[in-house]
C-alpha positions in Angstrom: 11.1 152.0 170.8 12.9 149.8 168.5 13.8 152.8 166.4 14.9 154.7 169.3 17.2 151.9 170.5 18.7 151.6 167.0 19.6 155.2 166.9 21.4 155.0 170.2 25.1 154.3 170.3 26.2 151.0 171.8 27.9 151.2 175.1 31.4 149.7 175.7 31.6 146.9 178.1 34.6 146.7 180.4 37.2 143.9 179.7 38.6 142.0 182.5 41.9 140.1 182.3 42.0 136.7 184.0 45.7 136.0 182.9 48.3 138.0 181.2 51.3 136.2 179.6 54.6 137.8 179.8 55.8 139.0 176.3 59.4 138.2 175.2 61.2 139.9 172.3 61.8 137.8 169.1 65.2 136.4 168.4 67.5 138.6 166.3 68.8 135.5 164.4 67.9 135.0 160.6 66.2 131.6 160.2 65.8 131.8 156.4 68.4 129.1 155.7 66.6 126.8 158.1 63.3 127.4 156.4 64.9 126.6 153.0 66.1 123.2 154.2 62.6 122.1 155.2 60.7 119.9 152.8 58.3 121.6 150.6 54.7 121.1 151.5 53.6 121.7 147.8 52.5 119.0 145.3 55.7 117.4 143.8 53.9 116.3 140.6 52.7 119.8 140.0 56.2 121.1 140.5 57.6 118.5 138.0 54.7 119.3 135.6 55.7 123.0 135.6 59.2 122.1 134.9 58.1 119.9 131.9 59.4 116.7 133.6 56.0 115.1 134.2 53.0 114.3 132.0 49.7 113.5 133.7 48.8 111.3 130.8 45.9 111.0 128.5 43.4 110.1 131.2 43.1 106.5 130.0 42.6 103.9 132.7 45.1 101.1 133.2 43.4 97.8 132.4 44.5 96.4 135.8 41.9 98.5 137.5 39.0 97.9 135.2 37.0 95.8 137.8 37.2 98.8 140.1 34.5 101.3 140.1 34.9 104.5 138.2 34.7 106.6 141.3 37.4 104.6 143.0 39.8 104.9 140.0 39.2 108.5 139.4 39.4 109.3 143.0 42.9 107.7 143.4 45.6 110.0 141.8 48.0 107.1 141.1 45.6 104.9 139.0 45.7 107.1 135.9 48.7 106.1 133.6 49.9 108.0 130.5 49.5 106.4 127.1 52.5 104.7 125.3 54.4 107.0 123.0 55.1 106.1 119.4 58.7 104.8 119.2 59.0 105.7 115.5 56.8 103.2 113.8 54.5 105.8 112.3 57.5 107.8 111.0 59.1 104.6 109.6 55.9 103.5 107.8 54.6 106.8 106.5 57.5 109.3 106.3 60.4 109.0 103.7 63.8 107.9 105.1 65.9 111.0 106.0 68.7 111.7 103.6 72.2 112.0 105.2 74.1 115.0 104.1 77.9 114.5 103.6 80.6 117.1 103.3 82.1 117.7 99.9 85.5 116.3 100.8 84.0 112.7 100.7 85.8 111.3 103.8 82.6 110.4 105.8 81.0 109.1 102.6 84.0 106.9 101.8 83.9 105.3 105.3 80.2 104.6 105.0 80.6 103.1 101.6 83.4 100.9 102.8 81.3 99.7 105.7 78.3 99.0 103.3 80.5 97.2 100.8 82.4 95.4 103.5 85.8 96.4 102.2 88.8 97.8 104.2 89.2 101.5 103.8 92.6 102.8 102.5 94.1 105.2 105.0 96.3 107.0 102.5 93.3 107.6 100.3 91.2 108.9 103.2 93.9 111.4 104.2 94.5 112.4 100.6 90.9 113.5 100.1 91.9 116.8 101.8 94.9 117.4 99.6 95.7 117.9 95.9 97.5 114.6 95.3 96.5 111.0 96.1 99.5 108.7 95.5 98.6 105.0 95.7 101.1 103.5 93.3 102.3 100.0 94.2 99.6 99.9 96.9 97.8 96.6 95.9 94.4 98.2 95.8 91.4 95.8 95.8 89.6 96.4 92.5 86.3 96.1 94.4 87.3 99.0 96.6 87.7 101.4 93.6 83.9 102.0 93.5 83.9 103.5 97.0 86.9 105.7 96.0 85.3 107.0 92.9 82.0 107.8 94.6 83.9 109.7 97.3 85.8 111.6 94.6 82.8 112.6 92.6 82.1 115.8 94.5 85.6 116.4 95.9 87.0 119.8 95.2 90.5 119.3 96.4 92.1 116.4 94.6 93.8 117.3 91.3 96.0 114.2 90.8 95.3 110.5 91.3 98.1 108.0 90.9 97.1 104.3 90.7 100.3 103.0 89.0 101.0 99.3 89.2 97.6 98.3 90.7 95.3 95.8 89.1 92.2 97.5 87.7 89.6 95.3 86.1 86.8 96.4 83.8 84.5 97.2 86.7 87.1 99.5 88.3 87.6 101.2 84.9 83.8 101.7 84.6 83.6 103.5 88.0 86.7 105.7 87.1 85.0 106.7 83.9 81.8 107.6 85.6 83.7 109.7 88.2 85.6 111.5 85.5 82.3 112.4 83.9 81.2 114.2 87.1 84.4 115.5 88.6 86.1 118.3 86.6 88.6 119.2 89.4 90.6 116.0 88.9 93.0 116.8 86.0 95.8 114.2 86.3 95.1 110.5 86.1 98.1 108.1 86.3 97.3 104.5 85.4 100.7 103.1 84.4 101.0 99.3 84.6 97.4 98.7 85.7 96.8 95.9 83.2 94.0 97.7 81.5 92.7 95.9 78.5 90.8 97.2 75.5 87.4 96.8 77.3 88.8 98.7 80.2 89.8 101.6 78.0 86.3 101.7 76.5 84.7 102.2 79.9 87.4 104.6 81.1 87.2 107.2 78.3 83.4 107.2 77.8 83.1 110.8 79.1 86.3 112.3 77.8 84.7 114.2 75.0 82.8 116.4 77.5 85.9 117.5 79.5 89.6 118.3 79.3 92.4 116.5 81.1 95.9 117.8 81.9 97.6 114.4 82.0 96.7 110.9 81.2 99.2 108.1 81.6 98.2 104.7 80.1 101.7 103.3 79.7 102.6 99.7 80.2 99.0 98.4 79.7 99.2 96.7 76.3 95.9 98.2 75.2 96.8 97.4 71.6 95.3 99.0 68.5 91.8 97.9 69.5 92.0 99.7 72.8 93.5 102.8 71.2 90.5 103.1 68.8 88.2 104.0 71.8 90.6 106.8 72.8 90.9 108.0 69.2 87.1 108.2 68.9 87.0 110.5 71.9 89.7 112.7 70.4 87.6 113.0 67.3 84.6 114.1 69.3 86.6 116.8 71.0 88.4 115.4 74.0 91.4 117.5 75.1 94.4 115.6 76.6 97.4 117.9 77.0 99.9 115.2 78.3 99.4 111.8 76.9 101.6 108.8 77.6 101.0 105.7 75.5 104.4 103.9 75.8 104.7 100.1 76.1 101.2 99.5 74.6 102.0 97.4 71.5 100.7 100.0 69.1 101.3 99.4 65.5 101.2 101.5 62.4 97.4 101.1 62.4 97.2 103.1 65.6 99.5 105.8 64.0 97.0 106.2 61.2 94.1 106.5 63.7 96.0 109.0 65.8 96.7 111.1 62.7 93.0 111.2 61.8 92.0 111.9 65.4 94.2 115.0 65.8 93.4 116.4 62.3 90.9 118.8 63.9 91.9 118.5 67.5 95.7 119.0 67.7 96.0 120.2 71.3 98.4 117.7 72.9 101.5 119.4 74.3 103.4 116.3 75.6 103.2 113.0 73.7 105.0 109.8 74.5 104.7 107.0 71.9 108.0 105.2 72.8 108.4 101.4 72.9 105.8 100.6 70.3 105.8 99.1 66.8 105.2 102.1 64.5 107.7 101.1 61.9 105.7 101.6 58.7 107.1 104.6 56.9 103.9 105.7 55.3 101.8 105.7 58.5 104.5 107.2 60.7 105.0 110.0 58.1 101.3 110.7 58.2 101.3 111.0 62.0 104.5 113.1 62.2 103.0 115.3 59.4 100.0 116.1 61.6 102.1 116.7 64.6 104.2 119.0 62.5 101.1 121.2 62.1 100.7 121.6 65.9 100.9 125.0 67.5 101.3 123.8 71.1 103.5 120.6 70.9 106.3 120.9 73.5 107.7 117.4 73.9 107.6 114.3 71.6 109.1 110.9 72.4 109.3 108.5 69.5 112.1 106.3 70.7 112.3 102.5 70.3 109.9 102.4 67.3 112.4 101.2 64.7 111.8 104.4 62.7 113.6 104.9 59.4 112.4 108.4 58.6 114.3 111.3 57.1 112.5 114.0 55.1 109.4 114.2 57.4 111.8 115.5 60.1 111.8 118.9 58.3 108.1 119.4 59.2 108.6 118.2 62.7 111.5 120.5 63.4 109.5 123.4 62.1 107.2 123.3 65.1 107.9 126.6 66.9 107.0 125.4 70.4 108.9 122.1 70.3 111.5 121.9 73.1 112.3 118.2 73.6 112.6 115.6 70.7 113.6 112.1 71.5 114.4 109.9 68.5 116.8 107.5 70.2 117.0 103.8 69.5 115.7 103.9 66.0 117.2 103.4 62.5 118.0 106.9 61.5 120.9 107.0 59.0 123.2 109.5 57.5 120.5 111.1 55.4 118.4 111.8 58.5 121.4 113.4 60.1 121.9 115.7 57.1 118.3 116.8 57.1 118.3 117.4 60.9 121.5 119.5 60.6 120.0 121.6 57.7 116.8 122.3 59.7 118.1 123.0 63.2 117.9 126.7 62.6 114.2 126.5 62.0 113.7 124.9 65.4 113.5 128.1 67.4 112.6 126.6 70.7 114.4 123.2 70.5 116.3 122.6 73.8 117.1 118.9 73.8 117.6 116.5 70.8 118.3 112.8 71.6 119.7 110.8 68.7 121.4 108.1 70.7 121.7 104.5 69.4 121.1 105.4 65.8 123.3 104.4 62.8 124.0 108.0 62.0 127.7 107.3 61.1 130.7 109.4 62.1 130.1 111.8 59.1 126.5 112.4 60.1 127.4 113.2 63.7 130.1 115.6 62.4 127.6 117.3 60.2 125.2 118.0 63.1 127.9 119.2 65.5 129.4 121.5 62.8 126.0 123.1 62.4 126.2 124.2 66.1 128.6 126.9 65.0 125.6 128.8 63.9 124.7 131.2 66.7 121.0 131.2 65.7 120.5 127.6 66.7 119.2 127.5 70.3 120.0 123.8 71.0 121.4 123.1 74.5 121.5 119.3 74.8 122.7 117.1 71.8 122.7 113.5 72.9 124.4 111.0 70.5 125.3 108.1 72.9 126.7 105.0 71.3 127.3 106.7 68.0 130.9 106.0 66.8 132.8 109.1 65.8 136.2 109.9 64.4 139.0 112.2 65.2 137.6 115.0 63.1 134.4 114.9 65.1 136.3 115.2 68.4 138.3 118.1 67.2 135.2 119.9 65.9 133.3 119.0 69.1 136.0 120.6 71.3 136.1 123.8 69.2 132.3 124.1 69.3 132.2 123.9 73.1 134.8 126.6 73.4 132.6 129.1 71.6 131.2 131.7 74.0 127.6 131.0 73.2 128.1 127.2 73.6 129.6 127.2 77.1 126.5 125.6 78.6 125.9 123.2 75.8 126.0 119.5 76.4 127.1 117.1 73.7 127.6 113.3 74.1 128.9 110.7 71.7 130.1 107.1 71.5 133.6 105.6 71.1 136.2 107.4 69.0 137.2 105.5 65.9 141.0 105.9 65.3 142.2 106.0 61.7 145.1 103.6 61.8 146.0 100.2 60.4 146.5 97.4 62.9 150.0 96.1 62.8 150.5 92.4 62.4 152.9 90.9 65.0 156.3 89.8 63.6 156.6 86.1 64.3 160.3 86.2 63.8 160.7 88.6 66.7 158.4 86.6 68.9 160.3 83.3 68.3 163.8 84.8 68.8 162.7 86.6 72.0 161.1 83.4 73.3 164.3 81.4 72.6 166.4 84.1 74.3 164.1 84.1 77.4 164.3 80.3 77.7 168.1 80.1 77.3 169.0 83.1 79.4 166.8 82.4 82.5 168.1 78.9 83.3 170.6 77.9 85.9 173.7 80.0 86.1 175.9 77.2 85.0 173.7 76.5 82.0 172.8 80.0 80.8 173.3 80.7 77.1 173.0 83.7 74.9 171.1 82.6 71.9 172.1 85.6 69.8 175.8 84.9 70.3 175.2 81.2 69.6 173.8 82.0 66.1 176.5 84.6 65.4 179.1 82.0 66.3 177.4 79.4 64.1 177.3 81.9 61.1 181.1 82.0 61.2 181.3 78.3 60.9 178.6 77.7 58.3 175.7 79.3 56.4 173.0 76.7 57.1 172.3 74.4 60.0 169.9 71.5 60.6 167.3 71.8 63.4 168.5 68.7 65.1 171.9 70.1 65.3 170.5 73.1 67.2 168.6 70.9 69.5 171.7 68.8 70.2 173.8 71.9 71.0 171.1 73.3 73.4 170.9 70.0 75.2 174.6 69.8 75.6 174.6 73.4 77.0 171.9 72.5 79.5 169.2 74.7 78.1 167.0 72.4 76.0 164.4 74.1 73.7 161.1 72.9 72.5 161.4 71.2 69.1 158.3 73.0 67.8 160.0 76.4 68.5 163.1 75.4 66.5 161.0 74.0 63.6 159.0 77.2 63.6 162.2 79.3 63.3 163.3 77.0 60.4 160.0 77.6 58.6 160.5 81.4 58.9 164.2 81.3 57.8 164.2 78.3 55.4 167.5 77.2 54.0 168.3 74.8 51.1 166.8 71.4 51.5 169.1 68.4 51.9 169.3 65.6 49.3 167.0 63.5 51.4 164.4 66.3 51.8 165.5 67.5 55.2 165.0 71.1 56.3 167.8 73.5 57.1 168.0 76.9 58.8 169.3 80.0 56.9 171.7 81.5 59.4 172.1 84.7 57.3 168.4 85.7 57.9 168.7 84.8 61.6 171.8 86.9 62.0 170.2 89.9 60.2 167.1 89.7 62.6 169.5 89.5 65.6 171.2 92.7 64.5 167.8 94.4 64.5 166.7 93.2 67.9 170.0 93.4 69.7 172.3 95.7 67.7 174.8 95.9 70.6 175.4 92.1 70.8 178.7 91.1 69.1 181.0 88.2 69.4 184.1 88.9 71.5 187.2 89.4 69.4 189.0 86.2 68.6 192.6 86.3 69.8 195.3 85.5 67.3 196.7 82.1 67.6 199.9 81.9 69.5 203.0 80.9 67.5 204.7 77.8 68.7 208.2 78.6 69.9 210.9 77.2 67.6 212.8 74.3 69.0 216.5 74.9 69.2 218.5 72.7 66.8 220.5 70.0 68.4 224.2 70.3 67.8 225.6 67.4 66.1 228.4 65.7 67.8 231.6 65.6 65.9 233.0 62.3 65.2 236.2 61.6 66.7 
């Protein structure tokens, strides 16, 4: 029966409705924006965790809740705190300090070094690190700050010229400059004029010169002396190449000249050399140096002024340098023989443009010989400077004729004063005294004016000689008194015969002759003939009666 009932289909029972609610249509408005503004019912920590803004922690239990039961702590979600993160202690103790990378210009490195050394950075230097020239002359740089500058320049690839003229550089500053020059091959021009570098400073500065070349090195006005120059000469022997070298005002003697000659024997690559204002006066040592320079194939400019040189024949080898353009031998002791040798070898100086022989005792004849040689068209000389060399009229004439030549239009020739060939005339004291007497007597009051020439002409008619006191008396009477010394001076010039008692007299013949020379137009007025007295009529005698 049970199987039968299971096979039968169930019957549907009727459903009866007790209450039927009225159905209303949904609103057509979109409520999405209102739903978005509702607070989220999700777990906020889970949301932050998914965003990477929350860390549930290591599961360690805060010590504050240790007395609580495990079930209570674990059951409360806010009782589990994250572990403390390492603030960098492990990295500081176990890891090496990270190396800061600086740009090659050295600006940031320079600022960090100044901060570390507690020195004030130089703004001009900082800006110059991005250019080719750093000009810090007369800047008053602190020697302690040179270390930061040199380290910043070590890897700099922009700066080619560094000018530190007239700044005080001690031995430590020179050491750091030398170390920098050993690393930096971009820097080619170093100007250290007037930096008070001593011999020890030069030793530290040039230590790496043998391993590099330098375009220009200026060590002028440092008084390095012969001992300081020895360090530089040693580097030249080892192969240092310095194209422009300025060693003026360094108190170098003939010993330095010998050392220099030895140094450039196998390394003669200097193109511009300035050895002016030193004491290389020894003929033997200077001849040895100039002989080595005469073998140069690249020498362009040589300045040997103010060395008291008295050279002559060695100039032949010096003028034979085919590349030499400027030669300064001014303010030395070159004489007439040197002028003759220079004139005879100017033609061999194919490139010589400027020759300065100023302030040398060349004599007028020596100067004439050199100028006369410029008539040769093969000589390329453009500037011949012979200031303060006295010349004669023949030189001036030759000088003008040379400058009028078509190939000498752009030539410049200077010289000193022109010596005139004449004999100085001795003033005639007779003329001076007579003119002085004429001035004193003719420029008095109108009533007392007197012509001294007519006075002496009149006196000559009366007598041949006159005493000085008589002249003084006549002048006093005429109202034009003369100085007694003036009259006595005239008496000494025109002496007459002495009186018996030894008194002096004036020779009027000589005075009158001089008056005719000075005033040839002055003559005495003609003397009128004396009037004849009228004859008195004879009285008629009365006849006697």
